[in-house]
C-alpha positions in Angstrom: 107.3 51.9 20.9 103.9 53.4 21.7 101.0 51.7 23.4 99.2 51.5 20.1 102.0 49.4 18.6 102.0 47.0 21.5 98.2 46.7 21.2 98.6 45.8 17.5 101.3 43.3 18.4 98.9 41.7 20.9 96.1 41.6 18.2 98.5 39.8 15.8 99.5 37.3 18.4 95.8 36.6 19.2 95.0 36.1 15.5 97.7 33.5 15.2 96.6 31.9 18.5 93.0 31.7 17.3 94.2 29.9 14.1 96.1 27.4 16.2 93.1 26.8 18.5 90.9 26.3 15.4 93.3 23.6 14.2 93.6 21.9 17.6 90.0 22.2 18.7 88.3 21.5 15.4 84.9 19.7 15.4 86.3 17.0 13.1 88.9 15.0 15.1 92.1 14.2 13.3 92.7 10.6 12.1 95.4 8.8 14.1 98.7 9.0 12.4 100.6 5.8 11.9 103.8 7.3 10.6 105.9 8.5 13.6 107.9 11.0 11.5 104.9 12.7 10.1 103.3 12.9 13.5 106.5 14.5 15.0 106.6 17.0 12.2 103.0 18.1 13.1 104.1 18.4 16.8 107.2 20.4 15.8 105.2 22.8 13.7 102.8 23.5 16.5 105.6 23.8 19.0 107.5 26.4 16.9 104.3 28.4 16.2 103.4 28.5 19.9 106.9 29.7 20.7 106.5 32.6 18.3 103.2 33.6 20.0 104.9 33.2 23.4 107.7 35.6 22.4 105.3 38.2 21.2 103.0 38.0 24.2 106.0 38.2 26.6 107.2 41.4 24.9 103.6 42.9 25.0 103.1 42.0 28.6 106.3 43.7 29.6 105.3 47.1 28.1 101.5 47.3 28.1 100.5 49.6 31.0 96.7 49.1 31.0 96.1 47.1 34.2 93.0 45.3 33.1 94.6 44.3 29.7 97.6 43.1 31.6 95.5 40.6 33.5 94.1 39.1 30.3 97.5 39.0 28.6 99.0 37.3 31.7 96.4 34.5 31.6 96.9 33.9 27.8 100.7 34.1 28.3 100.7 31.4 31.0 98.3 29.3 28.9 100.7 29.4 26.0 103.7 28.6 28.2 101.8 25.6 29.5 100.9 24.4 26.0 104.6 24.8 24.9 105.6 22.5 27.8 102.9 20.0 26.8 104.1 19.8 23.2 107.7 19.5 24.4 106.7 16.5 26.5 104.8 14.9 23.6 107.9 15.3 21.3 110.1 13.7 24.0 107.7 10.7 24.2 107.4 10.3 20.5 111.1 10.8 19.5 112.6 9.4 22.7 115.0 12.3 23.0 115.3 15.4 25.2 116.8 17.4 22.3 115.1 18.0 18.9 116.3 19.5 15.6 113.7 21.3 13.5 115.7 22.8 10.6 113.0 21.9 8.1 110.3 23.5 10.2 112.3 26.7 10.6 113.0 26.7 6.8 109.3 26.3 6.0 108.3 29.2 8.4 111.3 31.3 7.3 112.6 31.7 10.8 116.2 31.7 12.2 117.4 29.5 15.0 117.6 32.5 17.3 113.8 32.7 17.1 113.5 29.3 18.8 115.1 30.7 22.0 112.8 30.7 25.0 113.0 34.1 26.6 112.6 34.2 30.4 109.5 36.3 31.3 110.6 39.4 33.1 107.6 39.4 35.4 109.0 36.4 37.3 111.2 38.9 39.2 109.4 42.2 38.7 106.0 41.0 39.9 106.8 39.3 43.2 104.2 39.5 45.9 104.6 41.6 49.0 105.1 38.5 51.0 107.9 37.2 48.8 109.6 40.6 48.9 109.5 40.5 52.7 111.0 37.0 52.7 113.8 38.1 50.4 114.6 41.0 52.7 114.6 38.7 55.7 117.0 36.3 54.0 119.4 39.1 52.8 119.6 40.4 56.4 120.3 36.9 57.7 123.1 36.4 55.0 124.7 39.7 56.1 124.7 38.8 59.8 126.2 35.4 59.1 128.9 37.0 56.9 129.8 39.4 59.7 130.0 36.6 62.3 131.9 34.4 59.9 134.4 37.1 58.8 138.0 36.0 58.8 139.9 36.2 62.1 142.6 38.9 62.4 146.1 37.8 61.4 148.1 36.3 64.3 151.8 35.5 64.6 152.5 32.1 63.2 155.1 29.8 64.9 158.1 29.5 62.7 161.3 27.4 63.0 164.7 29.1 62.8 165.5 27.3 59.5 162.3 28.6 57.8 163.1 32.1 59.0 166.7 32.0 57.6 165.3 30.7 54.3 162.9 33.6 54.0 165.6 36.2 54.9 168.0 34.7 52.3 165.3 34.7 49.6 164.5 38.4 50.3 168.2 39.4 50.4 169.0 37.6 47.2 166.1 39.3 45.5 167.4 42.7 46.7 170.9 42.0 45.4 169.5 40.9 42.1 167.6 44.1 41.6 170.6 46.2 42.5 172.9 44.3 40.2 170.4 44.7 37.3 170.2 48.5 38.0 174.0 48.8 37.9 174.3 46.8 34.7 171.7 48.9 32.9 173.5 52.1 33.9 176.9 50.8 32.7 175.3 49.8 29.3 173.9 53.3 29.0 177.3 54.9 29.7 179.0 52.7 27.1 176.4 53.6 24.5 176.9 57.3 25.1 180.7 56.9 24.7 180.3 55.0 21.4 178.2 57.8 19.8 180.4 60.1 17.7 179.7 63.2 15.6 177.8 61.8 12.6 178.8 63.0 9.1 176.6 64.4 6.3 176.3 60.9 4.6 175.2 59.3 7.8 172.6 62.0 8.3 171.2 61.5 4.8 171.1 57.7 5.3 169.2 58.1 8.5 166.7 60.4 6.9 166.1 57.9 4.1 165.6 55.2 6.6 163.0 57.3 8.5 161.2 58.1 5.2 161.0 54.4 4.3 159.5 53.4 7.6 157.1 56.3 7.6 155.9 55.8 4.0 155.5 52.1 4.5 153.4 52.7 7.7 151.3 55.2 5.8 150.6 53.0 2.9 149.8 50.0 5.1 147.4 52.1 7.1 145.6 53.3 3.8 145.4 49.7 2.6 143.9 48.6 6.0 141.3 51.4 5.9 140.3 50.5 2.3 140.0 46.8 3.2 137.8 47.6 6.2 135.6 49.8 4.1 135.2 47.1 1.5 134.3 44.5 4.2 131.7 46.9 5.6 130.3 47.6 2.1 130.0 43.8 1.4 128.3 43.3 4.7 131.1 41.0 6.0 132.1 43.4 8.9 130.2 45.6 11.2 130.4 49.4 11.0 132.2 50.7 14.1 129.4 53.3 14.5 126.9 50.5 14.9 128.8 48.7 17.6 127.9 51.4 20.1 124.2 51.8 20.7 122.9 54.7 18.6 120.7 57.6 19.9 117.5 55.8 18.7 118.4 52.6 20.7 119.3 54.7 23.8 116.0 56.6 23.5 114.1 53.3 23.1 115.7 51.8 26.3 114.9 55.0 28.2 111.3 54.9 27.0 111.0 51.2 28.2 112.3 52.1 31.6 109.8 55.0 31.9 107.0 52.7 30.8 107.9 50.2 33.6 107.7 53.0 36.2 104.4 54.2 34.7 103.2 50.5 34.9 103.8 50.3 38.6 102.0 53.6 39.2 99.0 52.5 37.1 98.9 49.2 38.9 98.9 50.9 42.3 96.0 53.2 41.2 94.1 50.1 40.0 94.5 48.3 43.3 93.2 51.4 45.2 90.3 51.8 42.9 89.4 48.1 43.2 89.2 48.4 47.0 87.1 51.5 46.8 84.7 50.1 44.2 84.3 46.8 46.1 83.4 48.7 49.3 81.0 51.0 47.4 79.2 48.0 45.7 79.0 46.2 49.0 77.4 49.2 50.7 75.1 50.3 47.8 74.1 47.0 46.1 74.8 44.4 48.7 71.4 44.7 50.5 69.4 44.4 47.2 71.5 41.4 46.1 70.9 39.6 49.4 67.1 40.3 49.2 66.9 39.2 45.5 68.7 35.9 46.3 66.5 35.1 49.2 63.3 35.7 47.2 64.6 33.6 44.4 65.5 30.7 46.7 62.1 30.9 48.5 60.4 30.8 45.1 62.4 27.7 44.3 61.4 26.0 47.6 57.7 26.6 46.7 58.0 25.4 43.1 59.7 22.2 44.2 57.0 21.5 46.8 54.3 22.1 44.2 56.1 19.8 41.7 57.0 16.9 44.0 54.9 17.4 47.1 57.8 18.0 49.5 60.5 20.5 50.1 63.9 19.7 48.5 67.3 19.2 50.2 69.5 22.3 50.1 72.5 21.8 47.7 75.9 21.3 49.5 78.6 24.0 49.5 80.9 21.6 47.6 78.4 21.2 44.8 78.1 25.0 44.4 75.4 25.8 47.0 72.6 28.1 45.8 74.5 28.7 42.6 72.8 25.6 41.2 69.4 27.2 42.0 70.2 30.4 40.0 70.8 28.3 36.8 68.1 28.6 34.2 66.4 25.2 34.9 63.1 23.9 36.1 62.8 22.7 39.7 62.3 19.1 38.5 65.5 19.3 36.5 67.3 20.7 39.5 66.1 17.9 41.8 67.1 15.3 39.2 70.6 16.8 39.0 71.1 16.8 42.7 69.8 13.2 43.0 72.2 12.2 40.2 75.2 13.8 42.0 74.3 12.0 45.2 74.3 8.6 43.4 77.7 9.4 41.8 79.2 10.3 45.2 77.9 7.0 46.6 79.5 5.1 43.8 82.9 6.7 43.9 84.4 4.8 46.9 83.2 1.5 45.6 84.7 2.1 42.2 88.1 3.0 43.5 89.0 -0.5 44.6 87.9 -2.0 41.2 89.8 0.6 39.3 93.1 -0.2 41.1 92.8 -3.9 40.2 91.9 -3.2 36.6 94.3 -0.2 36.1 97.2 -2.2 34.8 95.1 -4.3 32.4 93.3 -1.2 31.1 96.6 0.6 30.5 97.9 -2.3 28.5 94.8 -2.4 26.4 94.9 1.4 25.8 98.6 1.1 24.7 97.7 -1.8 22.3 94.7 0.1 20.9 96.7 3.2 20.4 99.4 1.3 18.6 96.9 -0.4 16.3 95.0 2.8 15.6 98.0 5.1 15.4 99.4 8.1 17.2 97.2 10.7 18.7 97.8 13.9 20.6 97.4 13.7 24.4 94.6 15.7 26.1 95.7 19.2 27.1 95.1 21.0 30.4 95.7 24.4 28.9 93.7 24.5 25.6 90.3 25.0 27.4 91.7 28.0 29.3 93.3 29.4 26.2 89.9 29.1 24.4 88.2 31.0 27.1 90.8 33.8 27.2 90.8 34.1 23.5 87.0 34.4 23.5 87.3 37.2 26.1 89.7 39.1 23.7 87.5 38.6 20.7 84.3 39.6 22.5 85.6 42.5 24.4 89.0 43.9 23.7 89.3 43.3 20.0 86.5 45.8 19.0 86.7 48.1 22.1 87.0 51.8 21.3 89.7 53.3 23.4 89.9 56.8 21.8 89.0 58.4 25.1 91.5 56.4 27.1 94.7 57.7 25.6 96.8 57.3 28.8 95.6 53.6 29.1 94.3 54.1 32.7 92.1 51.5 34.3 88.3 51.6 33.6 86.0 51.8 36.6 83.0 50.1 34.8 85.1 47.0 34.1 86.1 46.9 37.8 82.4 47.1 38.8 81.5 44.2 36.5 84.3 42.1 37.9 83.8 42.9 41.5 80.0 42.5 41.4 80.5 38.8 40.7 82.9 38.5 43.6 80.5 40.2 46.0 77.6 38.0 44.7 79.7 34.9 45.5 80.5 36.4 49.0 76.9 37.2 49.8 75.7 33.9 48.4 77.7 32.0 51.1 76.1 34.1 53.8 72.6 33.7 52.3 73.1 29.9 52.0 73.7 29.6 55.7 70.5 31.6 56.5 68.3 29.8 53.9 69.4 26.4 55.2 68.1 27.3 58.6 64.9 28.7 57.1 64.3 25.6 55.0 64.7 23.4 58.1 62.2 25.6 60.0 59.7 25.3 57.0 60.1 21.5 57.0 59.4 21.3 60.7 56.4 23.6 60.4 54.8 22.1 57.3 55.9 18.5 57.4 55.4 17.5 61.1 53.8 14.2 60.1 56.9 13.4 57.9 59.6 14.1 60.5 61.8 11.2 59.4 62.7 13.0 56.2 64.3 15.9 58.0 67.1 13.6 59.1 68.3 13.3 55.5 70.8 16.1 55.8 72.3 14.6 59.0 72.8 11.3 57.3 74.3 12.9 54.3 76.9 14.7 56.4 77.9 11.5 58.1 78.1 9.8 54.7 80.4 12.5 53.3 83.0 11.7 55.9 83.5 8.2 54.4 86.9 7.4 53.0 90.4 7.0 54.4 91.9 9.9 56.1 95.2 11.0 54.7 98.2 10.8 57.0 99.5 14.2 57.7 103.2 14.8 57.7 104.5 15.4 61.3 105.8 18.9 61.8 108.9 18.5 63.8 109.4 22.3 64.1 105.9 23.5 64.8 107.0 25.7 67.7 109.7 27.5 65.6 109.4 30.6 63.4 110.4 30.7 59.8 113.1 33.3 60.5 114.8 31.0 63.1 114.7 28.0 60.7 116.3 30.1 58.0 118.9 31.4 60.4 119.9 27.9 61.4 120.0 26.6 57.8 122.2 29.6 56.7 124.6 29.0 59.6 124.8 25.3 58.7 125.5 26.2 55.1 122.4 24.4 53.8 120.7 27.7 52.6 123.0 29.7 50.3 122.9 32.9 48.3 122.8 32.2 44.5 125.5 33.8 42.3 124.4 36.6 40.1 124.4 34.7 36.8 121.8 34.8 34.0 120.9 32.0 31.7 121.9 34.1 28.6 125.4 34.1 29.9 125.6 30.4 29.3 126.9 30.8 25.8 126.6 28.4 23.0 125.6 28.1 19.3 122.8 26.2 17.6 123.5 22.7 16.3 123.1 23.2 12.5 123.9 19.6 11.6 121.4 17.9 14.0 118.8 17.0 11.4 121.3 15.9 8.8 123.1 13.6 11.3 119.8 12.0 12.4 118.7 11.4 8.8 122.0 9.4 8.4 121.2 7.4 11.6 123.9 9.2 13.6 122.8 10.5 17.0 124.2 14.1 17.4 125.5 15.4 20.7 123.5 18.4 21.8 125.0 21.9 21.7 125.1 24.2 24.7 122.3 26.2 23.1 120.1 23.1 23.2 120.9 22.6 26.9 120.0 26.2 27.7 116.7 25.9 25.9 115.7 22.6 27.5 116.5 23.8 31.0 114.5 26.9 30.5 111.5 24.7 29.6 111.9 22.1 32.3 113.0 24.3 35.2 112.6 28.0 34.7 109.1 28.3 33.3 107.4 26.0 35.8 109.2 27.5 38.8 108.5 31.0 37.8 104.7 30.6 37.2 102.4 29.0 39.7 99.6 28.5 37.2 101.9 26.6 34.8 103.5 24.5 37.6 100.1 23.3 38.9 98.7 22.2 35.6 101.8 21.1 33.6 103.5 17.7 33.9 105.2 17.7 37.3 109.0 17.5 37.1 110.3 17.0 40.6 114.0 16.3 39.9 116.5 17.0 37.1 119.9 15.5 36.7 122.7 17.5 34.8 125.4 15.0 33.8 128.6 16.1 32.0 132.4 16.5 32.3 133.9 18.9 34.8 133.8 22.5 33.6 130.8 22.4 31.2 128.8 24.8 33.4 126.5 22.6 35.5 126.9 24.7 38.7 126.5 27.9 36.6 123.1 26.6 35.3 121.9 25.8 38.8 122.6 29.4 39.9 121.1 30.8 36.7 117.8 28.9 37.5 117.7 30.6 40.9 118.5 34.1 39.5 115.9 33.9 36.7 113.0 32.7 38.9 114.0 34.4 42.2 114.3 31.0 43.8 116.1 30.2 47.0 119.1 27.8 46.8 119.4 24.9 49.3 122.6 22.7 49.2 122.2 19.1 50.1 125.4 17.9 48.5 127.0 14.9 50.2 130.2 16.9 51.0 128.2 19.8 52.3 126.0 17.7 54.6 128.9 15.5 55.9 129.1 15.7 59.7 125.9 17.9 60.0 122.9 16.6 62.0 124.3 13.2 62.8 122.2 10.1 63.4 118.8 9.1 62.0 116.8 11.7 64.0 119.3 14.4 63.0 119.0 13.4 59.3 115.2 13.4 59.5 115.3 16.9 61.2 117.6 18.3 58.5 115.5 17.1 55.6 112.3 18.2 57.3 113.7 21.7 57.9 115.0 22.0 54.3 111.8 20.9 52.6 109.6 22.9 55.0 111.5 26.1 54.4 111.7 25.4 50.7 107.9 25.1 50.5 107.4 28.3 52.6 109.9 30.3 50.5 108.9 28.8 47.2 110.1 28.9 44.4 113.1 26.9 45.7 115.9 24.8 44.2 117.5 22.0 46.2 121.0 21.4 44.7 122.8 18.1 45.1 126.4 18.5 43.8 128.2 15.2 42.9 125.0 13.4 43.3 126.6 10.1 42.1 128.2 9.9 45.6 124.7 9.3 47.0 124.3 6.2 44.8 127.8 4.8 44.8 128.0 1.2 43.7 131.0 0.9 46.1 132.1 3.8 48.4 135.8 4.6 48.0 137.9 4.1 51.1 138.9 7.8 51.4 135.2 8.8 51.5 133.8 6.2 53.9 134.2 8.6 56.8 132.0 11.2 55.0 129.1 8.7 54.6 128.0 10.0 51.2 125.1 7.5 50.9 123.2 8.8 54.1 120.5 10.6 52.0 119.9 7.7 49.7 116.9 6.2 51.5 115.3 9.2 53.1 115.5 11.8 50.2 113.2 9.9 47.8 110.5 9.7 50.5 110.6 13.5 50.8 110.6 13.8 47.0 107.3 11.9 46.9 105.7 14.6 49.1 106.3 17.3 46.5 103.0 18.2 44.8 101.8 20.4 42.0 101.3 23.4 44.3 104.9 23.1 45.6 107.3 25.0 43.4 110.3 23.0 44.6 112.8 21.5 42.2 115.7 19.1 43.0 118.7 19.6 40.7 121.5 17.1 40.8 124.8 17.6 39.1 127.4 14.8 38.3 130.6 14.5 36.5 131.0 10.8 37.0 127.6 9.1 36.7 129.2 5.8 35.7 130.3 5.2 39.3 126.6 5.3 40.5 123.9 2.7 40.5 122.0 3.6 37.4 118.6 2.2 38.6 118.6 4.2 41.8 119.8 7.3 40.0 117.0 7.1 37.3 114.4 6.4 40.0 115.3 9.6 41.7 115.6 11.9 38.6 112.8 11.9 36.2 114.7 14.1 33.7 118.4 13.4 32.8 120.2 16.0 30.6 123.5 15.1 29.1 125.8 18.2 28.8 128.6 17.6 26.3 131.9 19.4 25.4 131.2 22.6 23.3 131.3 22.1 19.5 133.2 24.4 17.1 130.5 27.1 16.8 130.1 27.3 20.6 133.8 27.4 21.2 134.2 30.3 18.8 131.5 32.3 20.5 132.9 31.4 24.0 136.4 32.6 23.1 135.2 35.9 21.7 132.8 36.7 24.6 135.0 35.5 27.4 138.0 37.4 26.2 135.9 40.6 25.9 134.4 40.0 29.4 137.9 39.8 30.9 138.8 43.1 29.2 140.6 42.0 26.1 140.2 43.3 22.6 139.3 40.9 19.8 141.2 42.2 16.7 142.2 40.8 13.3 145.5 39.7 14.9 143.6 37.2 17.1 142.6 34.2 14.9 139.5 33.0 16.7 138.8 30.3 14.1 142.2 28.6 14.7 141.8 29.0 18.4 138.4 27.3 18.3 139.8 24.5 16.2 142.8 23.7 18.4 140.7 23.9 21.6 138.5 20.9 20.6 137.9 18.9 23.8 138.3 21.8 26.2 135.3 22.9 28.3 134.2 26.5 29.0 135.8 26.2 32.5 139.2 25.4 30.9 138.8 28.4 28.6 138.0 30.8 31.5 141.1 29.5 33.4 143.4 30.1 30.3 141.9 33.5 29.6 142.4 34.7 33.2 146.0 33.6 33.1 146.8 35.4 29.9 144.5 38.5 29.9 146.0 40.1 33.0 145.8 43.8 34.0 149.3 44.4 32.6 148.5 42.6 29.3 145.3 44.7 28.9 147.5 47.9 29.1 149.8 46.5 26.4 147.1 45.7 23.9 147.3 49.1 22.1 150.8 48.4 20.8 150.8 44.6 21.0 147.3 43.1 20.3 146.3 39.6 21.6 147.2 36.6 19.3 146.1 33.0 19.3 149.6 31.7 20.0 149.5 33.2 23.5 146.7 30.9 24.5 148.3 27.7 23.2 150.9 27.2 25.9 148.4 27.4 28.9 146.0 25.2 27.0 148.6 22.6 26.5 149.2 22.3 30.3 145.5 21.3 30.9 144.1 17.8 30.1 141.1 18.1 27.8 138.0 15.9 27.8 139.1 13.1 25.6 136.8 11.3 23.1 136.9 8.1 25.2 135.4 10.0 28.2 132.6 11.4 26.1 131.8 8.1 24.5 131.7 6.5 28.0 129.1 9.2 29.0 127.1 8.5 25.8 127.1 4.7 26.5 126.0 5.4 30.1 123.1 7.6 28.8 122.1 4.8 26.5 121.3 2.7 29.6 118.8 5.3 31.0 115.1 4.7 30.4 114.9 7.3 27.6 118.2 6.1 26.1 116.9 2.5 26.0 113.7 3.6 24.2 115.7 5.6 21.7 117.9 2.6 20.9 115.0 0.2 20.6 113.1 2.6 18.3 116.3 2.8 16.1 116.8 -0.9 16.0 113.1 -1.4 15.0 113.7 0.9 12.0 116.8 -1.0 11.0 115.0 -4.4 11.1 112.3 -3.0 8.7 109.6 -2.9 11.3 107.3 0.1 11.9 108.5 1.9 15.1 105.0 1.7 16.6 104.9 -2.1 16.6 108.4 -2.3 18.0 107.2 -0.1 20.9 104.4 -2.5 21.7 106.8 -5.4 21.8 109.1 -3.4 24.0 106.3 -2.7 26.5 104.9 -6.2 26.5 
């Protein structure tokens, strides 16, 4: 598509965003909603609409080449991402479930389930900083060197007993004799067949011709019938035209155009960066002197006006309060002095109020909860709406009506750079002017107010007072004398820093749960589908890790637990998170850390190194496989030597040190959470996602895609519906195992004359134990004991007893 088309798409997204902002930021506040269902519907509607805007903006940002437009779109895109996360968190709090089903909302907006998918922004990988690119190169070189050093040793002669050697020789000799015997038998059969053949008569020749004609005519008619049936299916829209299965010329041309656009985008961005540096230097040289002089004159004028108004020179504003920026505001000197005095009073009150707030905090929270329950449900305050409003105003005031007829190539505009950089230079010069004018003000006070020298000590007292408050204890750096490269080298050698597998989130296949809403209406809690798991993980893990702006402002999620049977794809999801965000993978699994860094000091050093490198190389994912071993109720005898619980006490301490600016996520995976202490587990992981066995729709998609990925052809002979039905209870891991055993290289070559059938997959499936219903029920019962599961059950029982869910919640919290 052309740049004009993407500009129109941007305008449409902005129009929808302005409507949403008008609804959410209306002057008349909405009345609190007492009905939880109605309130959730409102949230779901906003959530779906924001997702549609997000999908449009992501597509626009990927293809728009104008550098200055891209910066505006990026700000709006990250704001919308943040708002989607906020709405998701609100829906979780109001419905007490990580998974939501919005069939009615999709029906009202005339959307398909596919349009609820959260696409991973492509700029997460493409727009890495130069520093991150350098770190990635360093890590790849370290991985290569470690692979070379850890290459398998050359084969050496193995000590073998005489009996073992005789057995191997006998085995080989018997195989040779068997092959020779089979060859002789085949030759004798061939000779016997040749002897039996006699000179056929005319009747036999005619009979043979008739037989050949029967076979040929039957084959021809069957082929005609098959072609007619396929044409009918294509005409009815029940089968795809073979021509459309292969990308057409238009699709190929569009993909090539997108690739060219991305190359052009990089070129334009490089030109923009060069132009920004040149314009900044030019403005600093040409206008810098005049700016400095004008600022000094204005500040001196302010000094004089303040002295005339109050009879004494004012105190200079602090750098923390904005410095001379307060002076340049359009206010009277008296108003300025009043503002500064008011700020000083507030700063003095803050340390006193902190102690009182701590004591009253719990009581106030209880009161707020009770008031909210009495009044009704309200939407929580947003950290992103104000930014979205500013960015939307920028679009409306500037880009919406801008005439770009002369900028056909969509290059950067120098005048816009000047306006932007002029503000930066003013801020830069203001800091220098502030230092000079503070000295000048002190000299004026000494010269004019010699008889009132006591007042000149105000600034000194102020500085002393600003240091009040407790100093934060800094974390000790145990590796201050070491470089980042040496730390990475050691972690790679110890197997704690690993290379993520090349897996994408879209490869985690699964279908939408079409019965979710119906089941909930009948008070049956549905199991989430694999599509739901993929969507929730992209919201909780990928979007915050990929965007610094979103991670700093959104609700901080430090740790996620993926619980489910073996083979459902937990490990694959961890690697997909790393690939989609460009994150580094650290492995702190109990089995991986066993025997490494022994003792308390060794454990402290290991955790310090991992978290230090994870922060420096952020975004980072710290993976803990079989995390239930850390929280065992009782350690099995065979695992006591491994000491799986050694991280239980120290890891939560390091988890508390993760802040909003640290894009570090801990992901735990478990197939047996029942064996762990649930309180400790829930304390560690703020989000717990239950991953079930695939449902019928997901199994059908999995069989089709996995067989094709292995090289098999899915034809009419392969009954996927029956295969999906009989594989109920089997996980994607089981399916991959079965497909690899059946679709071999030899079988792929035989497909032309003997296509794949469902019966071939039944025998290998029967040899594998599925995930039985009892095991899944046990996982569901375990999940019901988690904090969110308890809330869900209490809300459901409140409905059954005929009480409003809001009141039941107040009783629960009391």
